[in-house]
C-alpha positions in Angstrom: 15.4 3.7 -2.9 13.0 2.2 -0.7 10.1 4.0 1.4 10.0 3.6 5.1 8.5 0.2 6.1 9.4 -1.2 3.1 12.0 -4.5 3.1 15.6 -4.7 1.3 14.1 -4.9 -2.2 12.1 -1.8 -1.6 8.6 -3.8 -1.9 5.9 -2.9 0.7 4.5 -5.7 2.8 1.2 -5.6 0.5 0.5 -5.8 -3.1 1.2 -2.3 -3.4 5.1 -1.6 -4.9 6.9 1.6 -4.7 8.2 3.0 -7.9 10.4 6.1 -8.6 7.6 7.6 -10.4 5.8 8.2 -6.9 8.6 11.0 -6.3 6.9 13.1 -8.8 3.1 12.1 -7.7 3.4 12.3 -4.0 4.3 15.3 -1.7 4.9 14.9 1.9 4.2 18.2 4.2 7.3 19.4 5.9 5.9 18.2 9.4 5.5 14.4 8.0 8.6 14.1 5.9 10.5 15.4 9.3 8.6 12.9 11.2 9.4 10.1 8.9 13.1 10.7 8.9 13.2 11.1 12.7 11.1 8.0 13.0 8.4 9.5 14.9 4.7 7.7 15.1 2.3 9.1 12.4 -1.6 8.7 11.9 -3.0 9.1 8.7 -6.2 11.0 8.3 -9.0 10.7 5.4 -9.9 14.0 4.0 -13.6 12.6 2.6 -15.1 13.5 6.0 -13.6 17.1 5.4 -15.0 17.8 2.1 -18.0 15.6 2.0 -19.0 14.5 5.4 -19.5 17.8 7.4 -20.7 20.9 6.6 -18.9 24.5 6.2 -17.2 25.7 8.1 -17.3 23.2 10.7 -15.6 20.8 8.4 -12.2 22.9 9.0 -12.4 23.3 12.4 -13.2 19.8 12.8 -10.0 18.5 10.8 -7.8 21.5 12.6 -9.1 19.9 15.8 -8.4 16.1 15.1 -4.9 17.2 13.9 -4.4 18.9 16.9 -5.6 15.8 19.2 -3.0 13.6 17.2 -0.1 15.9 18.0 -1.2 16.5 21.9 -1.1 12.4 22.2 2.5 12.6 20.9 2.1 11.4 17.1 2.2 13.5 13.8 -1.1 13.7 12.0 -0.9 13.0 8.1 -4.2 14.0 6.4 -4.2 12.8 2.9 -5.6 14.3 -0.3 -5.2 15.2 -3.7 -4.8 18.5 -5.0 -4.4 20.2 -8.5 -2.9 16.6 -9.5 -0.7 16.0 -6.5 -0.9 13.2 -3.8 -0.6 15.1 -0.5 0.5 13.0 2.4 0.0 15.5 5.3 -1.7 19.1 4.5 -0.2 22.5 4.9 -2.7 25.0 6.5 -3.7 26.4 2.9 -3.8 22.9 1.5 -6.3 21.9 4.4 -8.3 25.1 3.7 -8.5 24.4 -0.3 -10.0 20.9 0.5 -12.3 22.2 3.1 -13.8 25.1 0.9 -13.2 24.4 -3.2 -16.1 23.2 -4.9 -14.0 21.2 -7.1 -12.9 18.5 -4.8 -14.4 15.2 -5.8 -14.3 11.7 -3.8 -11.5 9.5 -5.1 -11.1 5.7 -4.5 -8.1 3.7 -5.4 -9.0 3.3 -9.0 -9.7 7.0 -9.2 -6.4 8.0 -8.2 -4.2 7.7 -11.5 -6.8 9.4 -13.4 -7.3 12.2 -11.0 -3.2 13.0 -11.1 -3.0 12.4 -14.5 -5.8 15.1 -15.4 -4.3 17.3 -12.6 -7.5 17.6 -10.7 -8.5 17.6 -7.0 -10.1 14.9 -4.8 -10.7 13.9 -1.0 -9.7 10.2 -0.4 -11.8 7.5 0.7 -10.9 5.0 3.2 -9.7 2.6 0.6 -7.5 5.5 -1.2 -6.3 6.8 2.3 -5.3 3.3 3.2 -3.7 2.8 0.1 -1.7 6.0 -0.1 -0.5 5.6 3.6 0.5 2.1 3.0 2.7 3.1 0.1 4.2 6.1 2.2 5.0 3.8 5.0 2.6 4.7 7.2 0.1 1.8 8.9 -1.9 3.6 11.4 -5.0 5.2 10.4 -8.0 6.9 12.0 -11.4 7.5 10.2 -15.3 7.9 11.1 -16.7 4.6 10.0 -15.7 1.8 7.8 -17.4 1.2 4.6 -18.7 -2.4 3.9 -21.4 -4.2 2.0 -24.6 -2.3 1.1 -28.4 -3.6 1.8 -29.6 -5.6 -1.2 -26.1 -6.3 -2.4 -27.2 -9.6 -3.4 -28.7 -8.0 -6.1 -26.9 -4.8 -6.7 -23.4 -6.2 -5.8 -22.8 -2.8 -4.1 -19.9 -3.3 -1.8 -17.5 -0.7 -0.5 -13.9 -0.8 -2.1 -12.8 -0.4 1.8 -12.9 -4.0 2.2 -11.3 -5.0 -0.8 -8.5 -2.5 0.4 -8.0 -3.5 3.4 -7.5 -7.3 2.5 -4.5 -6.2 0.8 -2.6 -3.6 2.9 -0.8 -3.6 6.1 -2.9 -1.1 8.0 -4.7 -0.7 11.6 -7.7 1.2 10.9 -9.5 2.6 14.1 -13.3 3.2 13.3 -16.9 3.3 15.1 -17.5 -0.1 13.2 -19.1 0.3 9.8 -21.8 2.9 9.1 -25.3 1.8 10.4 -26.8 2.4 7.1 -25.0 -0.6 5.8 -25.9 -4.6 5.9 -23.9 -4.9 9.2 -24.0 -8.8 9.3 -22.9 -9.4 5.6 -20.1 -6.9 6.3 -18.7 -8.9 9.3 -19.2 -12.0 7.0 -16.9 -10.4 4.5 -14.5 -9.3 6.9 -14.0 -12.8 8.0 -13.6 -14.0 4.6 -11.1 -11.7 3.5 -9.5 -12.3 6.7 -9.2 -8.9 8.2 -8.6 -8.9 11.8 -11.4 -7.4 14.0 -10.9 -6.4 17.7 -13.3 -4.0 20.0 -12.0 -1.8 22.0 -13.3 -1.7 25.7 -16.4 -3.6 24.2 -17.6 -6.9 23.4 -20.1 -5.5 20.9 -19.6 -4.6 17.1 -20.4 -1.0 17.0 -22.7 0.6 14.2 -21.3 4.1 13.9 -24.2 6.4 15.6 -24.8 3.2 17.7 -22.5 1.3 20.3 -23.9 -1.8 19.6 -25.0 -2.9 16.3 -26.6 -6.2 17.7 -23.6 -8.1 16.8 -20.9 -10.0 19.1 -17.4 -9.4 18.9 -15.0 -12.6 19.3 -12.0 -10.4 20.5 -11.6 -7.7 22.8 -8.8 -5.2 24.0 -8.9 -2.9 26.5 -5.6 -0.5 25.9 -3.4 0.9 22.9 -0.7 -1.4 24.4 -2.6 -4.5 24.0 -3.5 -3.5 20.3 0.5 -2.6 19.7 1.2 -6.3 21.0 -1.3 -7.5 18.3 0.4 -5.5 15.5 3.5 -6.9 16.7 2.5 -10.2 16.4 0.8 -9.8 13.2 4.3 -9.4 12.0 5.6 -12.6 13.9 3.0 -14.8 12.2 2.9 -13.1 8.8 -0.7 -12.0 8.7 0.1 -8.1 8.5 -0.6 -8.4 4.8 -4.4 -8.0 5.9 -5.7 -4.9 7.9 -6.5 -4.8 11.4 -9.8 -3.4 12.1 -10.1 -1.5 15.8 -13.7 -0.9 16.6 -14.0 1.9 19.0 -17.6 2.7 19.7 -18.9 6.1 20.2 -19.1 7.3 24.0 -22.5 8.9 23.5 -24.9 7.2 20.9 -28.3 8.2 19.3 -31.2 6.6 20.8 -31.6 3.4 18.6 -35.5 4.2 18.1 -34.8 7.5 16.7 -31.7 5.9 14.5 -34.0 3.4 13.3 -36.7 5.8 12.3 -34.2 8.1 10.6 -32.5 5.5 8.6 -35.7 3.7 7.0 -37.1 7.2 6.0 -33.9 7.9 4.4 -33.4 4.6 2.8 -37.0 5.3 1.4 -36.2 8.6 0.2 -33.1 7.5 -1.6 -35.1 4.5 -3.4 -37.7 7.1 -4.5 -35.0 9.6 -6.0 -33.1 6.8 -7.5 -29.9 7.4 -5.5 -27.4 4.6 -5.8 -23.6 3.7 -5.8 -21.2 5.9 -4.0 -24.1 8.7 -4.0 -25.9 6.5 -1.2 -23.5 7.0 1.7 -23.5 10.8 1.6 -27.1 11.2 0.6 -28.1 9.2 4.0 -25.5 10.9 6.2 -27.2 14.2 5.0 -30.5 12.8 5.7 -29.4 11.7 9.0 -27.9 15.3 9.8 -31.3 17.2 8.7 -33.8 14.7 10.4 -31.8 14.2 13.4 -31.7 18.2 13.7 -27.7 18.2 13.9 -27.5 15.4 16.5 -26.1 13.1 14.0 -23.4 15.5 13.1 -22.6 16.1 16.5 -21.9 12.2 17.1 -19.9 12.0 14.0 -17.5 14.8 15.0 -17.2 13.1 18.4 -16.4 9.7 16.6 -13.6 11.1 14.5 -12.0 12.8 17.6 -12.0 9.6 19.8 -10.7 7.6 17.1 -7.9 10.0 16.4 -6.8 10.1 20.2 -6.9 5.9 20.3 -5.1 6.0 16.7 -2.1 8.5 17.9 -1.7 6.5 21.3 -1.6 3.1 19.6 1.2 4.6 16.8 3.0 6.0 20.2 2.7 2.7 21.7 4.3 0.9 18.6 7.3 3.0 19.1 
């Protein structure tokens, strides 16, 4: 038995192999299961932004809006999460509400998946975990907000997001607004190159920095339509580079003023250091600091980022069919 997108031996074109045990661990929503059978375009969506990235009740509203955007563009949304020990690929309305409103929703990366499933717990999935689950489900287009990367001071802390390792091993096209501006952008770009992760800018020659349209670094490759991206995805298969991910950097339309951004970032970093915040707690801490210090401006930008990326991801998925 093989999942959609696997070869004749049932192996995915990644380091991840399908096993019959997954039948018990993974549950597809009715909409996603029907889409897989019919060969319809599908877009994976992460759930961390719902449980940890946006405040209630706007988190549920944005999640529903993102799914609507994907559907109206001609694709099927597959929001991914873990609920009561089950991996969910596509969420029913009640499941989406649970991820948005329950207080027992942790944050899971790839290494946490088996533990959470075995213990019957619940979690939202990070970029890495979402990409992993999407890939083993035969879904290869994924929309998110900002990509994780190398953290500032990583030369001493070795703090680097698992997103990069995951994308170096998965056949995935991920649409994002670059990397979060709280990271070491230059070091992250160097790691993307070292790990042979493809990178193109959508209608831009500048690498975006989440809240900023330009992080200060120039991109080597630019595309100007979903069809161009679809052509690259097909060419990746032809030259066997699809074992690594393709990152499509889609800048936010209306950015935060750079001086205001830099001031908030510096104050947030200082606050995190003084409070001993480190590891995976840094990103949600700094995002919350941005939201508070910018009086909601960063939240509005974050919302527009994910909506824009969902639309582009759906357009790409449709172009591939």
